[in-house]
Every structure is written in C-alpha cells, then in structure tokens.
C-alpha positions in Angstrom: 4.8 14.1 -35.8 3.7 12.0 -32.8 4.9 8.4 -32.2 2.9 5.6 -30.6 4.6 2.6 -29.1 3.6 -0.3 -26.9 6.0 -1.1 -24.2 6.4 -4.9 -23.9 8.9 -7.7 -23.7 8.8 -11.3 -22.8 7.9 -11.8 -19.2 7.0 -8.2 -18.5 3.8 -7.2 -16.7 3.1 -10.8 -15.5 4.0 -10.7 -11.8 1.8 -9.8 -8.9 3.3 -6.3 -8.7 2.9 -5.3 -12.4 -0.3 -3.3 -12.0 1.0 -1.5 -8.9 4.4 -0.8 -10.4 3.1 0.5 -13.8 0.3 2.6 -12.4 2.6 4.1 -9.7 5.1 5.0 -12.4 2.5 6.5 -14.8 0.8 8.6 -12.0 3.9 9.6 -10.1 5.6 11.3 -13.1 2.4 13.3 -13.9 0.8 16.4 -12.4 -2.3 15.4 -10.4 -4.6 17.2 -12.8 -3.2 15.5 -15.8 -4.3 12.0 -15.0 -7.6 10.7 -16.5 -9.4 7.4 -16.4 -11.6 5.5 -18.7 -14.0 3.2 -17.0 -11.9 3.6 -13.9 -11.4 6.4 -11.3 -7.7 7.2 -11.2 -7.6 7.2 -7.4 -8.7 3.6 -7.2 -7.4 2.2 -10.5 -5.1 -0.4 -9.0 -7.7 -1.9 -6.7 -10.3 -1.8 -9.5 -8.1 -3.4 -12.1 -7.0 -6.1 -9.8 -10.6 -6.7 -8.7 -11.8 -7.2 -12.2 -9.0 -9.6 -13.0 -9.7 -11.6 -9.8 -13.4 -11.6 -10.3 -13.0 -13.3 -13.7 -10.2 -15.6 -12.5 -7.7 -13.9 -14.9 -5.2 -12.7 -12.3 -2.3 -14.6 -13.9 -0.3 -13.9 -17.1 0.0 -10.5 -18.6 -1.8 -8.1 -16.3 -1.9 -4.9 -18.4 -0.9 -3.1 -21.5 1.5 -0.1 -21.2 1.9 2.2 -24.1 3.1 5.8 -24.8 2.1 8.5 -27.3 5.0 10.9 -27.7 4.8 14.3 -29.3 7.6 16.0 -31.1 8.7 19.3 -29.3 7.8 21.1 -32.6 4.2 19.9 -32.4 3.5 22.8 -30.0 1.0 20.8 -27.8 0.4 22.2 -24.4 -0.1 20.0 -21.3 -3.8 20.9 -21.2 -4.2 19.9 -24.9 -2.3 16.6 -24.2 -4.8 15.9 -21.4 -7.7 16.5 -23.8 -6.0 14.2 -26.4 -5.5 11.5 -23.7 -9.2 11.7 -22.9 -10.1 11.2 -26.5 -7.7 8.3 -26.7 -9.5 6.6 -23.8 -12.7 6.6 -25.8 -11.3 3.9 -28.0 -11.0 1.3 -25.2 -13.1 2.4 -22.2 -16.3 0.6 -23.3 -14.5 -2.7 -22.6 -11.3 -2.1 -20.7 -10.3 0.0 -17.7 -7.6 2.4 -18.9 -5.7 5.2 -17.2 -3.7 7.9 -19.0 -1.3 10.5 -17.7 0.5 13.4 -19.3 4.3 13.5 -18.6 6.4 16.6 -18.9 9.6 15.1 -17.5 11.5 15.0 -20.9 12.0 17.5 -23.6 8.8 16.4 -25.2 5.3 15.9 -23.9 4.1 12.3 -23.8 1.1 10.4 -22.6 1.4 7.1 -20.8 -1.5 4.6 -21.0 -2.0 1.7 -18.6 -4.9 -0.6 -19.6 -6.2 -3.6 -17.7 -5.7 -6.7 -19.9 -9.1 -8.1 -18.7 -12.3 -7.0 -20.3 -14.6 -5.8 -17.5 -17.7 -6.8 -19.4 -17.0 -10.4 -20.3 -13.6 -11.3 -18.7 -11.8 -12.0 -22.0 -8.1 -11.1 -22.1 -6.8 -8.4 -24.4 -4.7 -10.0 -27.1 -2.9 -7.0 -28.5 -3.3 -7.9 -32.2 -1.5 -5.8 -34.8 -4.8 -4.7 -36.5 -6.0 -3.2 -33.2 -2.7 -1.3 -32.8 -3.2 0.3 -36.3 -6.9 1.0 -35.6 -6.0 2.8 -32.4 -3.4 4.8 -34.4 -6.2 5.7 -36.9 -8.4 6.7 -33.9 -5.7 9.0 -32.6 -5.1 10.5 -36.1 -8.7 11.6 -36.1 -8.3 13.1 -32.6 -5.2 14.9 -33.7 -6.4 16.1 -37.0 -7.4 19.6 -35.7 -3.8 20.0 -34.4 -2.3 19.2 -37.7 -0.4 16.2 -36.2 -0.2 12.6 -37.4 0.6 9.6 -35.3 3.1 7.2 -36.6 3.9 3.7 -35.3 7.2 3.3 -33.4 10.0 1.9 -35.5 11.3 -1.4 -34.2 
C-alpha cells in the first residue's frame, strides 16, 4: 500500500525562499539520476518556476505545492521503478504546471517528493488544491501502479 499526502500548513511556502528551500530539499536527498521534471528541466527548476510566477505577477502567496508518495517496504519497489512511477505521476500535471519529482531512499521506505509551481505556465492561474483534484491524482496514480499490484491511499489526517 502506498500513501499520498500533501505537505501544507498555514503560512507555509509563502515566503521568497520557499521555492529554493523546497527544491533544494527535494533534490539534495535524492540521487542525481532519480530526479525528473515535468515541463521543467531539473537543473533550472528554481529559476524557471520563479520566472513563470514573476511573468504573471503571481510571485506572492503560496509559491508551490509539496507532496509525497510513500511506498510500504513490503511493496518491493526498486529505486528505478520509483523513478518510472514518478515520471508517470508528472504526466498528470505537466501540461499546465512545472513539476519536479525525486526519489528518496533516506528512510526505511522509498518515497517520491513532488514540488509543483503553483502558477499555471499557460495562463497564469494559481493552483487551488481542491479536494477533487487530490482524489483524481490518486486515481491517476492507481492506474500507474496497477501493474505493480499496489494501490495508493490518501494520508490519514
């Protein structure tokens, strides 16, 4: 069983350092070959995300969405498979949002961190993080994980 959760709290990811801090954390804990980008190159993700937000005048408020897909150690997912799963996950958002994913192996279970620009690069609208989108994304991930015999469950509050 895999668990998906969005990392958020009041006031989080709203300061001028949010994009830098989250991207640095996501990338620094991952092997270089386990970082993938959707609509953004990993090496220039910070400058690209900040540039899109600034171009649309949306460089205030919540700067990004940070989430994690965690696998149970019994799921028997390899780091390479997790990277492939991350790439499939990016397909859900990359047509509208810049998103970066990185596989972390620093705990007893593999997990994938996602950092997504909150500004739509096509039209400048801000991502609102509605509950129905959360569940649609979980459905998308369930399809991607079907061949592994794994289901994604929402994180318990």
